[in-house]
N, C-alpha and C positions, 0 to 999 in steps of 0.2 A: 603921736606918742613919740618920745624921744629915742635915739638909737640904742642907748644902753638898756633902756626898759624893754624895749622890744626884743633886743638880743637875750636879755635875762629870761623873758617869758617864754620866747620860742625855744631856747636852750632847755629850760625846765620841762617843758611839755614834750619835747623831743625825747629827754631822757626817759620820761615816765610812760609816754604813749605810743612812741614809734614801734616798739615790739609788737604791740597788738595790731597797729596798722600795717606793719609788715606781714603779720600771720594772714590778715584779711586779704591783703592785696596778692600773697602768694597762693592763697585759696582761690582767688578769682582769675588770676592770670596764669598759674601753674608754672611761674617762673621766678626765682629768686632775684635775678638781675633786673627784670623789668619792674618787680614789685619794688626793690631797693630804689630804682630810679623815680618811680612814681611816688614813693613816700617823700623822698628828698625834695621833689617838685612841689608837693603839698606844703611842706614847712617852709619853703622859700616863698611861695604865695602867701603863706600866713604873715610871714615877716614883712613882705612888700605891703599887704593890705594894712597891717598895723602902722607902718612907717607912713602910709598915705592918710592916716587918721580915720580910717574906717571903723565903725563901731562894732566889736565882735563880743556879744554878751557870754557866749559858752564856745571858747576856743577848740575844746575837746571835740564837741559836736560839729563845728565849723570843719575842723581837720577831718574827721570821718566823711562828712558830705563832700568835701573836696576831693577826697580819695576815690570816693565812689564815682564822682564824676570823671575823674582821671581814668579809672579803670574802663569806664563805659567808652570814654573818648579813645582809648587805646584799642578797645575791641572793635569800634567803628574803623578805626585806621586799619586794622588787620583785615577787616572785611572788604575794605576797599582796595587794598593791594591784591586780595584774591589769590594769595600763595601761601603754602605752607613753608615756613622757614625752618628747614631741617639742618641741624648742625652737620658739618662735615665729618668724615670719618677721623680725621686728624684731630679735631675738637673734642672727640668722643674719648680719645686717649688720655686727655688730660684732666686730672682730678679737680672737679670743682671746689673752690674754697668760699663759702659764704661768709659774708661779712657779719653776719648775726649768728654766730654758732649756737647760741641759747635757743634762737628761734628754729634754726636748721635741725636741731635735736628733736623737735616734735614734728618735723615732717621727714621720716625716714621711708617714705614710700606707703606708709599707712597710717590711719588715724585710729585713736582709740575709740571713737565713734565713727560709725559709717555714714558720713554724710552725703555719700552718693545718692542716697534714696530721697534726698531733699531737692526741691527746686532751688534755683539760685536765690530767689526772693525769700524763700523759708530758711535757707543757710545764713542769709544776711541777717534776718531777724533773730535767729538763734544766736549767732555771734555777738549782736548788739545786747542781747538779754544776758549773756554770759559776762559781759562787761558793765553789768549792773545799770544799763540804760532802762529808763522806765518806759512802761508801753506807750505812753503819750509821745516820749522822745523818738521811740522806734518808729512809731507811725509818721512822726514828722519827717524822719530822715529817709524813709522809704516812699513818703508822698502818698499815704494812704488817709 
């Protein structure tokens, strides 16, 4: 795919799909900063794949699957490090300024639904269904 086509596709997909992916990543990582980085990495990977001529039939599903893999990879990385990264007291005094204020508004410490009773897998399925994924697509994404 040519550079202009890839740029246009990735940009339009980013505009439409990035807020949902960010919500999902924030929910899975509990961090806006990490989630933002992972979402950006996914769209960069999509751009690179398109430029290399890889056939991606459903870019929306591809980005979700890639983000899910990035979140799992990050979780494994944290487990290997075997330490909790607690912010210093100085950093606690600085007010966080999320890059995505519209998404941040939905995560003010509580959720309209109490998703804490769901397992991670159930939560993933629910979030996908809320984004109008078909059951077959959800099963495919979750490896069922």
